[in-house]
C-alpha positions in Angstrom: 30.2 -39.6 88.6 32.8 -37.1 87.4 32.1 -33.4 87.1 31.9 -33.2 83.3 29.4 -36.0 83.2 27.3 -34.4 86.0 27.4 -31.1 84.2 26.3 -32.6 80.9 23.3 -34.3 82.5 22.4 -31.2 84.4 22.5 -29.0 81.4 20.6 -31.6 79.3 17.9 -31.7 81.9 17.7 -27.9 82.0 17.4 -27.7 78.2 14.6 -30.2 78.2 12.7 -28.6 81.0 13.1 -25.2 79.4 10.6 -26.3 76.8 8.0 -26.2 79.6 6.7 -22.6 79.5 5.9 -22.3 83.3 9.5 -22.9 84.2 11.2 -21.2 81.3 12.2 -17.9 83.0 13.4 -19.7 86.2 15.6 -22.1 84.2 17.0 -19.3 82.1 18.1 -17.6 85.2 19.6 -20.8 86.6 21.6 -21.3 83.4 22.7 -17.6 83.3 21.1 -17.0 79.9 21.0 -13.6 78.3 17.4 -12.7 77.4 16.3 -11.2 74.1 16.2 -7.4 73.9 14.6 -4.8 71.6 15.3 -1.4 70.2 13.2 1.8 70.0 13.3 2.8 66.4 13.8 6.4 67.4 17.4 5.4 67.8 17.8 5.0 64.0 15.1 7.5 63.0 17.0 9.4 60.2 18.2 6.2 58.5 14.8 4.6 59.0 13.1 7.5 57.1 15.3 6.9 54.1 15.1 3.1 53.9 13.0 1.2 56.5 13.7 -2.3 55.2 17.4 -1.8 55.0 17.5 -0.5 58.6 15.3 -3.3 59.9 17.6 -5.8 58.3 20.6 -4.1 59.9 18.9 -4.3 63.3 18.2 -8.0 62.9 21.8 -8.7 62.0 22.9 -6.8 65.1 20.9 -9.2 67.3 17.7 -7.4 68.1 14.7 -9.7 68.5 12.1 -7.0 69.4 11.1 -3.8 67.8 9.4 -0.8 69.5 8.2 1.6 66.8 7.1 5.2 67.0 4.6 7.2 65.0 6.4 9.2 62.3 5.2 10.9 59.2 4.7 7.5 57.6 2.9 6.1 60.6 3.7 3.4 63.0 4.4 0.9 60.2 6.6 3.2 58.1 4.5 3.4 55.0 3.5 -0.3 55.1 0.3 -2.0 56.1 0.4 -3.5 59.5 0.3 -7.0 58.1 3.1 -6.2 55.6 5.3 -4.8 58.4 4.7 -8.0 60.4 5.6 -10.1 57.4 9.0 -8.4 57.2 9.5 -8.8 60.9 8.8 -12.6 60.6 11.2 -12.9 57.7 13.9 -11.2 59.8 13.2 -13.2 63.0 12.0 -10.2 64.9 8.7 -9.1 66.6 7.2 -5.7 66.9 6.0 -5.7 70.5 5.1 -2.1 71.0 4.9 1.4 69.6 4.9 5.0 70.8 2.0 6.9 69.2 -0.3 9.8 69.3 -3.0 8.4 71.6 -5.3 11.3 71.0 -5.8 10.6 67.2 -7.5 7.5 65.9 -6.4 5.5 68.9 -9.2 2.9 68.4 -8.0 2.2 64.9 -4.4 2.0 66.0 -5.3 -0.5 68.7 -7.1 -2.7 66.2 -4.2 -2.7 63.8 -1.7 -3.4 66.6 -3.8 -6.3 67.9 -4.2 -7.8 64.4 -0.5 -8.5 64.2 0.1 -9.5 67.8 1.6 -6.4 69.2 1.4 -6.1 73.0 1.5 -2.3 73.7 0.7 1.1 72.5 2.4 3.8 74.5 2.0 7.5 75.1 5.5 8.8 74.7 5.3 12.3 76.1 3.1 14.9 77.7 5.6 17.6 78.7 6.0 19.8 81.7 2.7 21.3 82.9 1.6 24.4 84.8 -0.4 22.5 87.4 -0.5 19.1 89.2 -4.2 19.0 88.1 -3.0 18.6 84.5 -1.4 15.3 85.5 -4.6 14.2 87.2 -6.4 14.9 83.9 -3.8 12.8 82.1 -4.6 9.9 84.5 -8.2 10.1 83.4 -7.1 10.1 79.8 -4.8 7.1 80.4 -7.6 5.1 82.0 -9.8 5.7 78.9 -6.9 4.6 76.7 -6.4 1.5 78.8 -10.0 0.5 78.4 -9.8 1.0 74.6 -6.7 -1.1 74.4 -8.2 -3.8 76.6 -11.2 -4.0 74.3 -8.8 -5.0 71.5 -6.7 -7.4 73.7 -3.6 -5.2 74.0 -2.2 -2.9 76.7 -1.7 0.8 77.1 1.4 2.3 78.8 2.9 5.7 79.5 6.6 6.5 79.0 8.2 8.9 81.4 10.7 11.8 81.0 12.4 13.7 83.7 9.7 16.3 84.1 7.3 13.9 85.8 9.8 13.5 88.7 9.9 17.3 89.4 7.7 18.0 92.5 4.6 20.2 92.1 2.7 21.4 95.1 4.4 18.8 97.2 3.5 15.9 94.8 5.4 14.1 92.1 3.5 14.1 88.8 4.7 10.5 88.2 3.1 9.4 91.5 -0.1 11.2 90.6 -0.4 9.4 87.3 0.4 6.1 88.8 -1.8 6.4 91.8 -4.8 7.6 89.7 -4.7 5.0 86.9 -6.1 1.5 86.9 -3.4 -1.2 87.3 -5.7 -3.6 85.5 -5.5 -1.6 82.3 -2.7 0.9 82.5 1.0 0.0 82.6 4.2 2.1 82.5 7.4 2.1 80.5 10.3 3.5 82.6 12.9 5.4 80.6 15.8 4.7 83.0 18.0 7.4 81.5 15.4 10.1 82.3 14.7 8.6 85.7 18.4 8.7 86.6 18.7 12.2 85.0 16.0 13.3 87.4 18.0 12.0 90.4 15.7 9.1 91.0 16.8 5.5 91.8 15.0 3.3 89.2 14.8 0.3 91.5 13.6 2.2 94.5 10.9 3.8 92.3 9.8 0.4 90.9 9.5 -0.9 94.5 7.4 2.1 95.3 4.9 1.1 92.6 5.4 -2.7 92.3 4.4 -4.5 89.1 3.4 -1.3 87.2 6.5 -1.1 85.0 6.3 -3.7 82.2 8.8 -2.1 79.8 12.0 -0.2 80.2 14.2 1.9 78.0 17.9 0.9 78.4 19.7 4.2 77.5 23.0 5.2 79.0 24.0 8.7 80.3 27.2 10.6 80.0 28.5 14.0 80.9 29.5 16.4 78.1 30.7 20.0 78.2 27.1 21.4 77.9 25.5 19.0 80.3 24.3 15.4 79.9 23.4 13.3 76.9 22.8 9.7 76.0 25.6 7.5 74.7 26.5 4.0 73.7 25.3 1.6 76.5 28.3 0.6 78.6 30.2 3.8 77.9 28.2 6.0 80.3 27.5 6.2 84.1 24.5 3.8 84.5 25.5 0.4 85.7 23.3 -1.8 83.6 25.2 -4.9 84.4 23.9 -4.8 88.0 20.7 -2.9 87.2 19.0 -5.1 84.5 18.9 -8.3 86.7 17.2 -6.2 89.4 14.7 -4.8 86.9 13.9 -8.2 85.5 12.9 -9.4 89.0 10.4 -6.6 89.2 8.0 -7.7 86.5 9.6 -5.9 83.5 8.9 -7.9 80.4 10.7 -5.9 77.7 14.2 -4.4 77.7 14.2 -1.8 74.9 17.5 -0.1 73.8 17.3 3.6 73.0 20.0 6.1 72.1 19.4 9.8 71.1 22.9 11.3 70.8 25.7 9.9 68.6 28.9 11.8 69.4 31.7 10.2 67.5 29.5 7.6 65.8 26.4 7.1 63.6 22.9 5.9 64.4 23.4 2.5 62.8 26.9 2.0 64.3 25.5 3.0 67.7 22.7 0.5 67.5 25.2 -2.2 66.7 27.4 -1.2 69.6 24.5 -1.1 72.0 23.4 -4.6 70.9 27.0 -5.9 71.3 27.1 -4.7 74.9 23.7 -6.1 75.8 24.8 -9.5 74.5 27.5 -9.5 77.3 24.9 -9.1 80.1 22.7 -11.6 81.8 19.4 -10.9 83.6 
């Protein structure tokens, strides 16, 4: 049998077997297929506030298949009902999988609305630096409660890190305290790899320290500027995502979410397009 015939039969078999869900991820890895990726809407927040539907259409055309929202003045669904927002997502071939939100206000209602349209996660995006390590122990208690509320509605709760949680306090890392004192059955974590690297921490080593706790990541690149460090178009900075994302994918991460917060020499919408173009060249 010649090589071209053999390759054809192999690829046809892989394509057929890929329809079997239990083997889908393994076969995609064998075939070297790029997985779908999402975007945190904070990346395009100013344009989004002016015309949400136009921005969502733009993101769809860029190649994003997943959306992670955040809670702005118009709410998680940008002035729309949850079901209306989902309808637009369906029409654009995208899914809203998660959202950052204020977990201290109407969290039960937000869980119910998220669950109704098939979202997977509601996420606490920020707590800020604290005066005492005991504050982070209290956050762990709060997160456990949020996790139970989310579970009741069939979704998950997660916490998104910044650099402050990797600054030692009284000989302990706040991030460790929150992870060690939360219930893995109900509380997950979203690693912002930019802030993790910013803090001088190896993302893979930290994931290995707390296996299977990180289910989402923010893919955000880092570059040096005259005044310090800032985010930039992915692939233009110092974080080697080509080698990093395959390692992350092997550690239980389910959602790769693009985020960019600085736009030197470009615009929000053009940055989102460039970020997507780069991720399309990667395999994980």
